Structure formats: structure tokens, C-alpha cells
C-alpha positions, 0 to 999 in steps of 0.5 A: 901021306902019314899014318891015320891014328885012332883015339888011344893009339900010340906010335913010335916017332923017333925009333921008326923015323931015324933022324927025326928031331924037328917036328911041327905039330899042326892043329886045325878045326872048323866051327859050326855056324850058330847064332851066339853073336861071338866068334870062336877063338881056339888056342893051342898050348903045350904043357911040358911035364915030368913023368907024372904029367906035372908041370914043374915051372911056369916056363914049361907051359907054352901058349899065346902069351909065352910062345917059346920055351927057355930051352928053345925046344918048343915054340908056338908059332902064334895065335890064330884068332879065327880058324879061317881057311884050310890047313893048320890053324895053329902050329907048335914046333918041337925040337926033340934034341933040345928038350931038357931031360926032366921033361918026359911028356909034352901034352898038346891041348886046345881050348876055347877062349872065353868059352863060358862067357860066349856060351861055346863048347867043343860040341860046336867044333868040327873037323878037329885034327892034329898032325905031325910033320917032319920039319926037315922034309915037310912029310906028314908022319901021322894024323889024328882026326878027333871026331865029333864025340864032344859036347859041353867040353871047353878044352881038349887034350889032343895028343901027347908026345912022350919019352920011352927008353930014349925014344919019342912016341905019340899018343892020340889022346882026344880027351875033353875037359869042362872048365877051359884053360884053367881046368887044364892048368890045374890038371897039369899042376899049375896054379891059376 
């Protein structure tokens, strides 16, 4: 069992776990039942940014329509349209040894597809979590349960992995945005 983090907490990854190069970022959630008529479709994405949290090219945005970074460093394993079942709903694999040097941060986000049209938001989502697993051993290194402190948000930055003095660290972010994926893209410097 890994370390349970709180919002805003930061932890060393590669310094305290020597040899950790390949990780799986597992994301999960449940949706509260309501009578809106539409199913929920939550989508994980990764924004690979410079030190100023800006994406420099479109290929540095990994999501359901662009699953693998050209470097092979980041791979989205595929879209889960329902979130049904136990465990991870979506996963993003990261190989720290392949991350190009201009990339200093990897923000992991989750958005609700067509949230505005479906009248959905993260206030209707529960048990959201992100966990980081050592791909080689299957050991859960850490877990961050987001809690229930969202209401109208349609996008959430779950966490950020970032370089610091040659090592990788994890930041439990848990910050919400209104405006869905488009708002997140603008936040990270991508034109929508």
C-alpha cells in the first residue's frame, strides 16, 4: 500500500524510489445517479508542459484522440466511456527516461465530455482518485483521493508530475475549472 496524499501535498518519486522509471497513473471515479437522461463520460488527459506550465506544441497534449506522445514517454491506454466497475477507469503510462528535456511538467487532468450540454459537473462525481503505480513491480507508490469539494466544475487537474533537480516529484493538485476541456487547453496555452 502506497502513501495517501492530501491536496497540495508534494512527494519525491524518483529520489525516494531508486530505479523508478516507468509508472502507471491510474484514475478512477464514480458518478452519482441522477435523472438527467445522459450517461457520464469522463476523460483523462495529460498536458506535457515547460517550466511555465505551457504546452509548446499540440503533440504535447495526450488525450483520447492522441494517445501516444511522439517520444513514447506518455501513453493514454484508451477511453473508458462509462467508468463502470472497480479500480482504475483510465490509465496514463509514463516513462520518465523518455521524457524530452524541454518537458518539465506533466499535468494529469479529467474532464466531463459534453458536460454543458448534458448539464453535468464534478458535484455529481464521487470517489475520484489518482494513484501512481510502479509499472515494473505493480506496487502502488501513492494515492490521492480528491474528496467531494467540487460543485459546478467540469474539469479538474488531479495531479502534476514535475522535474526538480533531475528527479521527478508528484504534486496532489485537485483544482477545478469551469469550461471543461477547452478551459484547460487555454490554461496550458493551447488554442481551441
